[in-house]
SEZAGU-526332 format. One record per residue: x, y, z of N, C-alpha, C, CB in turn; residue in three letters. Coordinates in steps of 0.1 Angstrom, whole numbers, m for minus. Glycine has a CB too. Layout:
# SEZAGU-526332
ATOM    nc1    nc2    nc3   cac1   cac2   cac3    cc1    cc2    cc3   cbc1   cbc2   cbc3  residuo
ATOM      X      Y      Z      X      Y      Z      X      Y      Z      X      Y      Z      Ala
...
This chain:
# SEZAGU-526332
ATOM    nc1    nc2    nc3   cac1   cac2   cac3    cc1    cc2    cc3   cbc1   cbc2   cbc3  residuo
ATOM   1416    488   1997   1419    476   2005   1439    474   2000   1406    459   1999      Met
ATOM   1446    473   2010   1459    471   2006   1459    453   2007   1471    481   2016      Ala
ATOM   1466    449   1995   1468    435   1994   1483    430   1994   1461    430   1981      Tyr
ATOM   1483    422   2002   1497    420   2005   1502    403   1999   1498    421   2022      Asp
ATOM   1495    398   1990   1499    386   1982   1491    386   1970   1498    372   1990      Lys
ATOM   1498    376   1961   1497    376   1945   1490    361   1942   1514    379   1936      Ile
ATOM   1480    362   1940   1474    347   1934   1479    344   1918   1455    347   1934      Leu
ATOM   1485    337   1914   1487    334   1898   1482    325   1894   1498    333   1894      Ile
ATOM   1471    325   1882   1463    317   1877   1472    309   1867   1452    322   1872      Ala
ATOM   1467    293   1861   1474    287   1854   1477    294   1842   1469    275   1852      Glu
ATOM   1469    304   1836   1473    312   1824   1483    324   1829   1460    318   1816      Asp
ATOM   1487    325   1839   1496    336   1840   1488    349   1848   1502    340   1824      Gly
ATOM   1473    349   1846   1470    362   1850   1470    362   1864   1459    368   1844      Glu
ATOM   1475    373   1875   1476    378   1886   1464    385   1891   1487    387   1886      Glu
ATOM   1459    381   1903   1452    390   1912   1454    388   1929   1438    388   1909      Phe
ATOM   1460    403   1927   1464    408   1944   1453    404   1953   1466    424   1946      Pro
ATOM   1458    397   1963   1444    395   1977   1452    397   1991   1435    376   1978      Tyr
ATOM   1447    399   1998   1447    396   2013   1440    387   2020   1443    405   2020      Ser
ATOM   1447    383   2031   1441    368   2036   1437    375   2053   1457    353   2036      Glu
ATOM   1426    372   2059   1423    370   2075   1420    361   2078   1414    377   2080      Tyr
ATOM   1428    352   2090   1421    339   2093   1418    342   2110   1430    324   2089      Leu
ATOM   1407    338   2112   1403    337   2129   1396    327   2133   1393    349   2135      Asp
ATOM   1393    327   2146   1386    313   2149   1369    312   2141   1383    313   2168      Ser
ATOM   1367    324   2138   1352    324   2129   1354    318   2115   1346    341   2127      Gly
ATOM   1366    315   2112   1369    312   2098   1380    315   2087   1359    315   2092      Gly
ATOM   1376    319   2076   1386    326   2070   1380    336   2060   1396    317   2065      Tyr
ATOM   1388    346   2056   1384    357   2048   1396    363   2039   1378    368   2057      His
ATOM   1389    363   2027   1399    366   2014   1392    378   2008   1401    353   2001      Tyr
ATOM   1399    388   2003   1394    399   1995   1404    399   1985   1391    412   2003      Arg
ATOM   1403    395   1970   1409    392   1957   1405    404   1947   1404    378   1952      Ile
ATOM   1414    411   1943   1411    421   1933   1409    413   1918   1423    434   1933      Ser
ATOM   1398    417   1914   1396    409   1902   1388    420   1893   1388    394   1904      Ile
ATOM   1387    416   1878   1381    423   1869   1370    410   1863   1391    430   1858      Val
ATOM   1357    414   1868   1346    404   1862   1340    412   1855   1337    397   1871      Trp
ATOM   1338    404   1841   1328    411   1832   1332    424   1825   1315    415   1839      Asn
ATOM   1345    426   1826   1352    440   1824   1346    451   1834   1348    445   1808      Glu
ATOM   1345    444   1846   1341    455   1858   1349    452   1869   1326    454   1864      Arg
ATOM   1358    462   1874   1370    461   1885   1358    457   1898   1383    478   1888      Asp
ATOM   1364    452   1906   1360    447   1918   1368    442   1928   1352    439   1917      Gly
ATOM   1362    434   1941   1366    428   1950   1358    415   1954   1367    436   1959      Glu
ATOM   1367    405   1949   1357    392   1955   1359    390   1969   1360    377   1948      Leu
ATOM   1354    386   1979   1352    385   1992   1348    371   1992   1342    395   1999      Val
ATOM   1357    365   1997   1356    349   1999   1354    343   2015   1370    343   1994      Val
ATOM   1343    342   2022   1343    337   2034   1337    322   2034   1335    346   2044      Leu
ATOM   1342    316   2045   1339    299   2048   1325    297   2046   1342    292   2064      Asn
ATOM   1316    306   2045   1301    307   2045   1296    313   2032   1295    314   2056      Glu
ATOM   1305    319   2023   1301    325   2008   1307    331   2002   1292    331   2006      Gly
ATOM   1305    337   1992   1313    346   1983   1303    358   1975   1321    335   1972      Ala
ATOM   1310    371   1977   1306    380   1965   1313    387   1963   1297    385   1965      His
ATOM   1312    394   1948   1320    407   1943   1314    420   1948   1320    407   1927      Ile
ATOM   1319    427   1951   1318    443   1955   1324    451   1943   1327    447   1970      Val
ATOM   1317    458   1932   1319    464   1923   1323    478   1925   1309    462   1915      Phe
ATOM   1338    482   1917   1341    494   1924   1333    503   1919   1355    498   1924      Asp
ATOM   1324    504   1904   1318    515   1897   1304    520   1904   1315    510   1883      Asp
ATOM   1301    511   1910   1287    516   1917   1286    508   1931   1273    512   1907      Asp
ATOM   1294    502   1937   1293    495   1948   1279    484   1950   1293    506   1958      Glu
ATOM   1278    478   1938   1268    467   1938   1275    454   1941   1259    466   1925      Ser
ATOM   1268    445   1943   1271    432   1949   1264    425   1938   1266    429   1964      Trp
ATOM   1273    412   1932   1272    399   1929   1273    389   1935   1278    397   1922      Leu
ATOM   1262    384   1943   1264    374   1955   1264    360   1949   1253    375   1967      Asp
ATOM   1270    349   1950   1271    334   1948   1267    330   1958   1282    328   1945      Phe
ATOM   1257    322   1957   1248    313   1967   1259    298   1970   1230    308   1958      Asn
ATOM   1272    299   1969   1283    291   1969   1291    292   1982   1291    294   1958      Ile
ATOM   1290    281   1989   1299    282   2000   1310    273   2001   1293    280   2010      Ala
ATOM   1320    279   2002   1336    269   2001   1339    261   2011   1350    277   2002      Pro
ATOM   1331    264   2022   1331    252   2031   1327    238   2026   1321    254   2041      Lys
ATOM   1316    240   2015   1310    225   2011   1321    222   1999   1291    226   2005      Tyr
ATOM   1328    231   1996   1337    224   1983   1351    218   1991   1342    238   1970      Ile
ATOM   1354    227   1999   1365    225   2008   1362    220   2022   1373    236   2010      Phe
ATOM   1354    213   2024   1354    206   2038   1364    206   2048   1354    193   2037      Pro
ATOM   1363    211   2060   1370    210   2072   1384    218   2073   1372    197   2074      Gly
ATOM   1387    226   2058   1394    235   2054   1395    248   2065   1389    238   2043      Asn
ATOM   1407    250   2074   1405    262   2079   1411    275   2072   1410    260   2092      Thr
ATOM   1418    272   2064   1421    284   2052   1420    275   2042   1437    293   2053      Lys
ATOM   1425    282   2028   1422    279   2015   1439    280   2011   1408    291   2007      Leu
ATOM   1442    273   2002   1453    272   1996   1454    284   1983   1453    256   1993      Ser
ATOM   1463    289   1978   1463    296   1964   1457    288   1953   1476    300   1959      Glu
ATOM   1459    274   1952   1455    264   1943   1439    265   1946   1462    249   1945      His
ATOM   1435    264   1958   1422    263   1959   1414    275   1962   1420    254   1965      Glu
ATOM   1417    285   1963   1412    298   1956   1410    301   1944   1419    308   1959      Leu
ATOM   1423    297   1935   1420    300   1921   1410    287   1917   1434    302   1911      Ile
ATOM   1410    277   1922   1399    267   1919   1384    271   1922   1401    256   1928      Glu
ATOM   1382    280   1932   1367    284   1940   1367    296   1927   1368    291   1962      Phe
ATOM   1375    302   1922   1373    312   1915   1366    308   1903   1385    317   1913      Met
ATOM   1372    295   1897   1365    292   1884   1353    285   1887   1373    282   1874      Ser
ATOM   1349    280   1897   1335    276   1899   1327    287   1903   1334    264   1909      Val
ATOM   1331    298   1910   1323    308   1908   1319    316   1891   1329    317   1916      Leu
ATOM   1329    314   1883   1329    318   1870   1319    309   1865   1343    318   1864      Ser
ATOM   1319    296   1865   1310    283   1859   1296    287   1863   1313    267   1865      Arg
ATOM   1296    294   1875   1279    292   1882   1275    307   1883   1277    283   1901      Asn
ATOM   1279    315   1873   1272    334   1872   1259    331   1871   1276    347   1856      Glu
ATOM   1256    322   1865   1242    324   1859   1235    323   1872   1237    311   1846      Asp
ATOM   1238    317   1884   1228    317   1895   1232    328   1905   1227    303   1904      Lys
ATOM   1239    334   1903   1245    345   1910   1232    355   1909   1260    351   1903      Ala
ATOM   1231    363   1917   1224    373   1922   1226    387   1923   1221    369   1932      Val
ATOM   1225    398   1917   1226    410   1919   1221    420   1929   1224    412   1911      Ser
ATOM   1227    430   1935   1221    435   1946   1226    449   1945   1225    429   1958      Tyr
ATOM   1218    461   1943   1223    477   1941   1230    478   1956   1208    491   1937      Ser
ATOM   1236    489   1957   1241    495   1967   1235    499   1980   1244    504   1962      Lys
ATOM   1221    502   1975   1211    507   1985   1204    496   1987   1201    518   1981      Glu
ATOM   1202    486   1982   1199    472   1986   1205    466   2000   1205    464   1976      Lys
ATOM   1216    467   1994   1229    461   2007   1228    472   2018   1249    460   2000      Ile
ATOM   1228    484   2016   1229    492   2028   1215    491   2037   1232    507   2024      Glu
ATOM   1201    488   2029   1192    486   2041   1192    474   2046   1180    490   2038      Ser
ATOM   1196    464   2038   1195    453   2046   1205    453   2055   1196    442   2039      Ala
ATOM   1216    460   2055   1225    460   2069   1220    468   2081   1239    465   2067      Tyr
ATOM   1213    478   2075   1208    487   2087   1196    479   2092   1203    504   2083      Arg
ATOM   1189    471   2088   1180    461   2092   1186    451   2103   1174    453   2080      Lys
ATOM   1197    449   2099   1200    439   2102   1208    446   2115   1207    431   2092      Tyr
ATOM   1213    456   2119   1218    461   2128   1208    466   2139   1227    470   2122      Leu
ATOM   1194    470   2133   1183    472   2139   1180    459   2149   1172    475   2129      Gln
ATOM   1178    449   2142   1177    435   2147   1184    431   2160   1181    427   2137      Glu
ATOM   1198    436   2156   1209    431   2165   1206    441   2179   1226    433   2157      Lys
ATOM   1202    453   2177   1202    460   2188   1188    456   2198   1202    475   2184      Gln
ATOM   1177    446   2193   1170    445   2195   1171    430   2209   1164    447   2184      Lys
ATOM   1180    424   2206   1189    414   2211   1190    416   2225   1201    414   2205      Glu
C-alpha cells in the first residue's frame, strides 16, 4: 500500500499512513511495527485490526473508534495516535486470526451475499 501521509507520535516515532473518506465512514491504513512484527493497522469507524506482513494473520481489536470519537467523520492525526494508544493498552483483549481463517470467513460472506 502506498502511504501519502506521516503520523508523528509524541516520542518522535513516525508512522506512514493513508486516508480514505467516503459516505460510509473513514478508512485509515497505518504502517506499524507491533511486538516486533511489521504490519498494517486498518482503522475503520466500525473497528480496527492489524494485518501482519510475515504471515498475513490478523490481530482484531474489538474496539470501534466511533464510540471513542463519536460524531467524527474523520480522525485527526492526534486522534489516530490516541487511538493507537488505546489499542496498545487493550491488546490483551484482541483476538488473533490466521490468514486461512480470514479467507474462510470471507468466502462464507461472499456466499451469503450471493444468496441475497
